[in-house]
N, C-alpha and C positions, 0 to 999 in steps of 0.2 A: 354600665356606661358611666355611672357616677364615680366608681373606683378609678377608671381610666382618667377622668377629668381631674380627680384629686391628685393622681400621680403626675399628670402634666402640669398642674398648678404648682406642686411642690418642686418639680424639676426646674420650672421657670424661675421660681423664687430663689433656689440655690444658685442657679447660673447668673442671676442678676446681683446677688449679694457678693461683694468682693471679699468678705471675711468668712464665707462658707465655701466648701468644696465637697465633692464626693470622694469616698475612699477609692484609691486606685489599685486595689488588690487585683492582680490579673486573673485570679480564680473567681472573682465576682464577689461584690459586697455592696449592699445598698445603704450603708451608713453615711450620714452627713457629718463632716468634720468641721470644727471651728478653727480657723487659722489663728495662730498666736502672733504676737508682734515680731518675733524673730524670724519667722518664716522657714525654720529648719524642718518643721514637720512634727507631727505628734502621732502616737500610736492610736489606731482605731480601737474603740472600746469593744467592738463586736468581734473583729478578726485579728487584732493586734498588728496589722500591717502598718508600716510607717511610710507615709506619702510625703513627697516634696511639694511644697506649696508654691514655690517660685518658678518651676519649669515643668515641662511635660514629661520628664523622666518618671517612670512608673513607681519608683520608690525613693526614699530619702537616701542621699549618697554622701553624707558627711564623712570625711573631711573634704572631699572634692567639691568644687564649686559647680554651680549650674552650667557655667560656660565650659567647664572641663568635660561635662557629660554630653556635649553636642558632638557632632560627627567629626571624625579625623579627616584630613585632606592630604592626598599625596602631593609632595612638593613638585614632582615632575609633570604629572598630567592633570592635577587638580581634581582627581577622582575623590569623592566623598564616601566614607565607609564607617560602619559602626565600630566604636572602640571595643565593645564587649564581644561581639561575635564575628567581627571582620567582614560581614556581608556588606555588599555595596548598597548605598542609599538609593541609587538609581539602577534599575534593572538593565539599562542599555550599555553599561560598561563591559567591554569585551574581556580584557585580561589584566587584572590589577597586578598580578605577580610579575608580569613581564614589563611593566611600566617603570621599574625602579633600577635602571642601569645607573648606579650612583658613583660619585667620586668618594674618596676615602672618608671625608667628614660626614657625608650623607650615609655612608655605610656604618659608621660608628653610631649615628643617630638611629639607623634601622636596627642595629644590634641592641641599642639601649631600649628602643621601643619593644622589640621582641622579648627582652628580659622582663620588662615591666608588664607586658601583656601576658606572658606565661605565668607570672606571679599572680596577676589579677584573675586570670582564668582558673588557676589552681584554687584560689580562695573561694571563687564562686562555686566551683564543683564541690569543695569541702563543705560549703554552706548548704548546698543542695543535699549532700549526704546527711548532714546533721538534721535537716528538716525531715528527710525520709525516715531517719532513725527515730526522731520524736514522734512521727505519725505511727510508726510500727509499735513503739512502746505504748502510745495512747490506746491502740487497739488491744494490746496485751492486758492493759489495766482492767479490761472488762472481765477477765478471768478472776473469780472470787479469791483465789489463794494469793494472787500477786496484786494487791491493791495499792500498797504504799510505794509507788514508784515516782512520787512527785519530785524527789530530789534528782532523779535521772532526767525527768522532763525539764526541770529548771536548768540543769547543766546543759541540756541540748539547746535550750533557748539562748543561754549565755554564749554557747559555742556558735550558734547562728549569727548572733549580733557581732561577736568578735570577728568572725570571718567576713562579714559584710564591711565592717570598718577597715579591716586589712585590705580587702579588695579595692575599696575606694581610696585608701591611702596610697595605693599604687598609682592610681590616676593622678592624685594630687602631687605625688613625688615626681612623676614624669613631667608634669607641666611647670613645677615650681623652679624658678631660677635663683632664688635667694639662698645662697650656699650657707649663710650663717644660721638661718632658721631650719634649713634642711638637715643639719647635723642633729638638732634636737628631734626633729620629726623622725629621722631614720633610727635614732636611739629608741624612741618611744615605740615605733613600729616593730623594731627588732624585739624589744621586751614583750610587747603584746603577742607577737608571733610565737615566742618561746613559751609563754604562759598558755597560749591557746593550744599549742601542740601538746603540752603537758596534760591539759584537760582532756 
């Protein structure tokens, strides 16, 4: 009973303090994180998960802003859906794909959205692959003959982080209207993508 009381007391304290938050790792972590002044997030010392402190999105999503990570809305029927998985926000929407009888400008926007969404989805899948590869290598490390695989594990971590930045740069690029800064962003993204693919 005392242990439950201590947990409830700790939970209440963390939820009351504006500079503290729980790690948002979807696989579960009970670590308390201290929010920094910038609000971009910091890596959990226990599980290395990076949480966003400014919104409810489960992970840090730099360079995309928190407002970019909110739901997308269909211009024709106002249906809200998830940017990442395209599933509807509300279960009562009947047929999202038939609600987009578009004029040519809207069709270009749809094509642009599909291009960015495909790139974003690709980078998320590549990140998941790097994570599973790192987990597989971690289990192989237990074999006595193959101990020194830390460089491969480090490469997998770098690959995961690069894929994460590339995925969220797609979200950022889709929403950004400033063509002058977009040239720089696109160049940097292209460079990071080439280096990541080489890794």
